Backbone as JSON Lines, residues from 0, in Angstrom:
{"i":0,"aa":"M","n":[91.36,124.47,82.87],"ca":[91.05,123.97,84.19],"c":[92.35,123.44,84.82]}
{"i":1,"aa":"A","n":[92.59,123.82,86.05],"ca":[93.78,123.38,86.77],"c":[93.59,121.96,87.31]}
{"i":2,"aa":"H","n":[94.68,121.26,87.39],"ca":[94.67,119.92,87.97],"c":[95.1,120.01,89.42]}
{"i":3,"aa":"L","n":[94.75,119.0,90.2],"ca":[95.24,118.94,91.57],"c":[96.76,118.86,91.53]}
{"i":4,"aa":"P","n":[97.43,119.47,92.5],"ca":[98.89,119.36,92.55],"c":[99.34,117.9,92.65]}
{"i":5,"aa":"E","n":[100.51,117.63,92.13],"ca":[101.04,116.26,92.12],"c":[101.1,115.66,93.52]}
{"i":6,"aa":"D","n":[101.45,116.46,94.52],"ca":[101.54,115.97,95.89],"c":[100.17,115.51,96.4]}
{"i":7,"aa":"V","n":[99.13,116.21,96.04],"ca":[97.76,115.84,96.45],"c":[97.35,114.55,95.74]}
{"i":8,"aa":"R","n":[97.61,114.48,94.45],"ca":[97.29,113.26,93.71],"c":[98.04,112.06,94.28]}
{"i":9,"aa":"A","n":[99.31,112.26,94.66],"ca":[100.09,111.18,95.25],"c":[99.51,110.75,96.6]}
{"i":10,"aa":"A","n":[99.05,111.72,97.39],"ca":[98.45,111.39,98.69],"c":[97.23,110.49,98.5]}
{"i":11,"aa":"F","n":[96.37,110.83,97.53],"ca":[95.19,110.0,97.27],"c":[95.59,108.62,96.73]}
{"i":12,"aa":"R","n":[96.62,108.58,95.9],"ca":[97.07,107.29,95.35],"c":[97.57,106.39,96.47]}
{"i":13,"aa":"F","n":[98.43,106.92,97.36],"ca":[98.94,106.1,98.47],"c":[97.82,105.68,99.41]}
{"i":14,"aa":"F","n":[96.92,106.61,99.72],"ca":[95.8,106.29,100.6],"c":[94.96,105.16,100.0]}
{"i":15,"aa":"A","n":[94.62,105.27,98.73],"ca":[93.82,104.22,98.07],"c":[94.55,102.88,98.06]}
{"i":16,"aa":"F","n":[95.85,102.91,97.82],"ca":[96.62,101.67,97.81],"c":[96.59,101.0,99.17]}
{"i":17,"aa":"Y","n":[96.92,101.75,100.22],"ca":[96.95,101.16,101.56],"c":[95.56,100.69,102.0]}
{"i":18,"aa":"L","n":[94.54,101.45,101.66],"ca":[93.17,101.08,102.0],"c":[92.79,99.76,101.34]}
{"i":19,"aa":"A","n":[93.0,99.66,100.03],"ca":[92.62,98.46,99.29],"c":[93.5,97.26,99.63]}
{"i":20,"aa":"N","n":[94.74,97.52,100.01],"ca":[95.69,96.47,100.33],"c":[95.49,95.9,101.75]}
{"i":21,"aa":"G","n":[94.68,96.59,102.56],"ca":[94.46,96.14,103.93],"c":[95.58,96.54,104.88]}
{"i":22,"aa":"T","n":[96.38,97.54,104.49],"ca":[97.53,97.95,105.31],"c":[97.44,99.4,105.76]}
{"i":23,"aa":"L","n":[96.25,99.93,105.87],"ca":[96.06,101.31,106.3],"c":[96.26,101.42,107.81]}
{"i":24,"aa":"V","n":[97.16,102.27,108.24],"ca":[97.47,102.54,109.66],"c":[97.47,101.24,110.47]}
{"i":25,"aa":"M","n":[98.49,100.45,110.23],"ca":[98.55,99.11,110.82],"c":[98.46,99.11,112.34]}
{"i":26,"aa":"E","n":[99.03,100.09,113.03],"ca":[98.97,100.07,114.5],"c":[97.55,100.23,115.02]}
{"i":27,"aa":"L","n":[96.65,100.76,114.19],"ca":[95.26,100.93,114.6],"c":[94.37,99.83,114.04]}
{"i":28,"aa":"L","n":[94.68,99.32,112.87],"ca":[93.77,98.41,112.17],"c":[94.33,97.01,111.92]}
{"i":29,"aa":"E","n":[95.48,96.68,112.5],"ca":[96.12,95.41,112.16],"c":[95.3,94.18,112.55]}
{"i":30,"aa":"D","n":[94.42,94.28,113.52],"ca":[93.63,93.13,113.96],"c":[92.29,93.01,113.24]}
{"i":31,"aa":"F","n":[92.04,93.89,112.27],"ca":[90.75,93.92,111.58],"c":[90.95,93.81,110.08]}
{"i":32,"aa":"D","n":[90.22,92.89,109.44],"ca":[90.15,92.93,107.98],"c":[88.93,93.78,107.66]}
{"i":33,"aa":"Y","n":[89.16,95.05,107.56],"ca":[88.09,96.03,107.39],"c":[87.56,96.07,105.96]}
{"i":34,"aa":"R","n":[88.26,95.49,105.02],"ca":[87.87,95.63,103.62],"c":[86.46,95.14,103.32]}
{"i":35,"aa":"P","n":[86.01,94.0,103.83],"ca":[84.63,93.6,103.52],"c":[83.6,94.61,104.05]}
{"i":36,"aa":"V","n":[83.87,95.2,105.2],"ca":[82.93,96.16,105.79],"c":[82.91,97.46,105.01]}
{"i":37,"aa":"V","n":[84.09,97.98,104.71],"ca":[84.18,99.28,104.05],"c":[83.76,99.19,102.59]}
{"i":38,"aa":"M","n":[84.1,98.1,101.94],"ca":[83.88,98.01,100.5],"c":[82.63,97.25,100.11]}
{"i":39,"aa":"A","n":[81.86,96.77,101.08],"ca":[80.64,96.02,100.77],"c":[79.6,96.91,100.1]}
{"i":40,"aa":"F","n":[79.52,98.12,100.52],"ca":[78.59,99.08,99.95],"c":[79.37,100.36,99.67]}
{"i":41,"aa":"G","n":[78.97,101.09,98.7],"ca":[79.69,102.3,98.33],"c":[79.74,103.36,99.42]}
{"i":42,"aa":"S","n":[78.74,103.37,100.31],"ca":[78.68,104.44,101.3],"c":[79.84,104.4,102.3]}
{"i":43,"aa":"G","n":[80.31,103.23,102.68],"ca":[81.45,103.14,103.6],"c":[82.71,103.66,102.95]}
{"i":44,"aa":"L","n":[82.95,103.26,101.74],"ca":[84.12,103.73,101.0],"c":[84.02,105.23,100.74]}
{"i":45,"aa":"E","n":[82.82,105.68,100.42],"ca":[82.59,107.11,100.22],"c":[82.92,107.9,101.48]}
{"i":46,"aa":"Q","n":[82.5,107.41,102.64],"ca":[82.76,108.1,103.91],"c":[84.25,108.13,104.23]}
{"i":47,"aa":"V","n":[84.95,107.04,103.99],"ca":[86.38,106.98,104.26],"c":[87.12,108.02,103.42]}
{"i":48,"aa":"F","n":[86.8,108.09,102.13],"ca":[87.47,109.07,101.27],"c":[87.05,110.49,101.61]}
{"i":49,"aa":"A","n":[85.82,110.7,102.04],"ca":[85.38,112.04,102.44],"c":[86.17,112.51,103.66]}
{"i":50,"aa":"I","n":[86.33,111.66,104.65],"ca":[87.1,112.04,105.84],"c":[88.54,112.34,105.45]}
{"i":51,"aa":"F","n":[89.14,111.48,104.65],"ca":[90.52,111.7,104.22],"c":[90.64,113.06,103.51]}
{"i":52,"aa":"A","n":[89.75,113.33,102.57],"ca":[89.8,114.57,101.8],"c":[89.49,115.79,102.67]}
{"i":53,"aa":"N","n":[88.54,115.67,103.59],"ca":[88.18,116.8,104.45],"c":[89.32,117.18,105.4]}
{"i":54,"aa":"V","n":[90.06,116.21,105.88],"ca":[91.13,116.47,106.84],"c":[92.43,116.85,106.14]}
{"i":55,"aa":"L","n":[92.63,116.37,104.92],"ca":[93.87,116.65,104.19],"c":[94.07,118.15,104.04]}
{"i":56,"aa":"D","n":[95.27,118.6,104.37],"ca":[95.61,120.03,104.28],"c":[96.71,120.21,103.24]}
{"i":57,"aa":"V","n":[96.54,121.25,102.43],"ca":[97.49,121.54,101.37],"c":[97.94,122.98,101.52]}
{"i":58,"aa":"D","n":[99.26,123.21,101.45],"ca":[99.76,124.58,101.57],"c":[99.65,125.33,100.24]}
{"i":59,"aa":"A","n":[100.05,126.58,100.23],"ca":[99.91,127.43,99.04],"c":[100.71,126.91,97.85]}
{"i":60,"aa":"A","n":[101.75,126.14,98.12],"ca":[102.57,125.58,97.04],"c":[101.99,124.28,96.49]}
{"i":61,"aa":"G","n":[100.89,123.81,97.08],"ca":[100.26,122.56,96.63],"c":[100.82,121.32,97.28]}
{"i":62,"aa":"S","n":[101.61,121.48,98.34],"ca":[102.17,120.34,99.05],"c":[101.27,119.92,100.19]}
{"i":63,"aa":"V","n":[101.09,118.63,100.34],"ca":[100.3,118.09,101.45],"c":[101.1,118.25,102.73]}
{"i":64,"aa":"T","n":[100.45,118.79,103.77],"ca":[101.16,119.06,105.02],"c":[100.78,118.1,106.16]}
{"i":65,"aa":"N","n":[99.75,117.29,105.98],"ca":[99.3,116.44,107.08],"c":[98.77,115.08,106.62]}
{"i":66,"aa":"Y","n":[99.44,114.45,105.7],"ca":[98.97,113.17,105.18],"c":[98.66,112.19,106.32]}
{"i":67,"aa":"G","n":[99.57,112.06,107.26],"ca":[99.39,111.1,108.36],"c":[98.15,111.37,109.18]}
{"i":68,"aa":"D","n":[97.86,112.64,109.43],"ca":[96.65,112.99,110.19],"c":[95.39,112.6,109.43]}
{"i":69,"aa":"A","n":[95.36,112.91,108.14],"ca":[94.18,112.59,107.33],"c":[93.99,111.08,107.25]}
{"i":70,"aa":"E","n":[95.06,110.35,107.06],"ca":[95.0,108.9,106.99],"c":[94.51,108.32,108.32]}
{"i":71,"aa":"Y","n":[95.04,108.84,109.42],"ca":[94.68,108.33,110.74],"c":[93.21,108.58,111.07]}
{"i":72,"aa":"R","n":[92.71,109.75,110.73],"ca":[91.29,110.04,111.02],"c":[90.37,109.11,110.23]}
{"i":73,"aa":"A","n":[90.72,108.85,108.98],"ca":[89.93,107.91,108.18],"c":[90.01,106.51,108.8]}
{"i":74,"aa":"A","n":[91.19,106.13,109.25],"ca":[91.37,104.82,109.89],"c":[90.58,104.72,111.19]}
{"i":75,"aa":"Q","n":[90.47,105.82,111.91],"ca":[89.67,105.8,113.14],"c":[88.2,105.53,112.82]}
{"i":76,"aa":"W","n":[87.69,106.1,111.75],"ca":[86.3,105.84,111.37],"c":[86.12,104.36,111.03]}
{"i":77,"aa":"I","n":[87.09,103.8,110.29],"ca":[87.03,102.38,109.94],"c":[87.05,101.53,111.2]}
{"i":78,"aa":"R","n":[87.94,101.85,112.13],"ca":[88.03,101.08,113.37],"c":[86.71,101.12,114.13]}
{"i":79,"aa":"K","n":[86.08,102.29,114.19],"ca":[84.8,102.42,114.9],"c":[83.72,101.57,114.24]}
{"i":80,"aa":"V","n":[83.71,101.51,112.92],"ca":[82.73,100.7,112.21],"c":[82.95,99.21,112.49]}
{"i":81,"aa":"C","n":[84.21,98.81,112.6],"ca":[84.54,97.4,112.81],"c":[84.54,96.99,114.28]}
{"i":82,"aa":"D","n":[84.68,97.95,115.18],"ca":[84.82,97.67,116.62],"c":[83.96,98.68,117.39]}
{"i":83,"aa":"A","n":[82.75,98.28,117.73],"ca":[81.82,99.2,118.39],"c":[82.36,99.72,119.72]}
{"i":84,"aa":"G","n":[83.3,99.02,120.34],"ca":[83.86,99.46,121.6],"c":[84.97,100.49,121.47]}
{"i":85,"aa":"Y","n":[85.4,100.75,120.25],"ca":[86.47,101.72,120.03],"c":[85.93,103.14,120.15]}
{"i":86,"aa":"E","n":[86.62,103.97,120.9],"ca":[86.24,105.37,121.07],"c":[87.16,106.25,120.24]}
{"i":87,"aa":"V","n":[86.59,106.98,119.32],"ca":[87.35,107.92,118.51],"c":[87.74,109.11,119.37]}
{"i":88,"aa":"D","n":[89.05,109.4,119.41],"ca":[89.55,110.48,120.25],"c":[90.51,111.34,119.45]}
{"i":89,"aa":"P","n":[90.18,112.61,119.27],"ca":[88.97,113.29,119.7],"c":[87.79,112.89,118.81]}
{"i":90,"aa":"P","n":[86.58,113.07,119.29],"ca":[85.41,112.74,118.47],"c":[85.45,113.52,117.15]}
{"i":91,"aa":"F","n":[84.85,112.95,116.13],"ca":[84.82,113.62,114.84],"c":[84.03,114.91,114.91]}
{"i":92,"aa":"A","n":[84.57,115.95,114.3],"ca":[83.84,117.2,114.12],"c":[82.95,117.04,112.89]}
{"i":93,"aa":"D","n":[81.88,117.79,112.82],"ca":[80.96,117.7,111.69],"c":[81.67,117.89,110.35]}
{"i":94,"aa":"W","n":[82.61,118.84,110.29],"ca":[83.29,119.12,109.02],"c":[84.16,117.94,108.57]}
{"i":95,"aa":"E","n":[84.62,117.11,109.51],"ca":[85.47,115.98,109.13],"c":[84.68,114.89,108.42]}
{"i":96,"aa":"V","n":[83.44,114.7,108.79],"ca":[82.65,113.6,108.23],"c":[81.65,114.08,107.18]}
{"i":97,"aa":"A","n":[81.64,115.36,106.89],"ca":[80.69,115.9,105.9],"c":[80.98,115.33,104.52]}
{"i":98,"aa":"L","n":[79.93,114.96,103.81],"ca":[80.06,114.48,102.45],"c":[79.86,115.67,101.51]}
{"i":99,"aa":"P","n":[80.91,116.01,100.75],"ca":[80.78,117.15,99.83],"c":[79.67,116.91,98.81]}
{"i":100,"aa":"L","n":[79.06,117.97,98.4],"ca":[77.97,117.86,97.42],"c":[78.49,117.64,96.05]}
């Protein structure tokens, strides 16, 4: 069985670190302590990781090509959950928020 490429594993490690540390996309989330909201129940954390994984793009060599985009889209979902007045732009596509089986 093949393992995920090192670059992909590193992307998930950094994403998890910033998420848990409260420092995910500071320009979008700096005014919100989103951790109690996202981590209070498994479903919020599950959705954040699903969006990150769905948006993350990997090239044929196994290198992540859009870490910042994937991180930002996940952060937008967090911001919307914490701030009902925040408008996600562009709106999420179904494939971005789909929970893999």
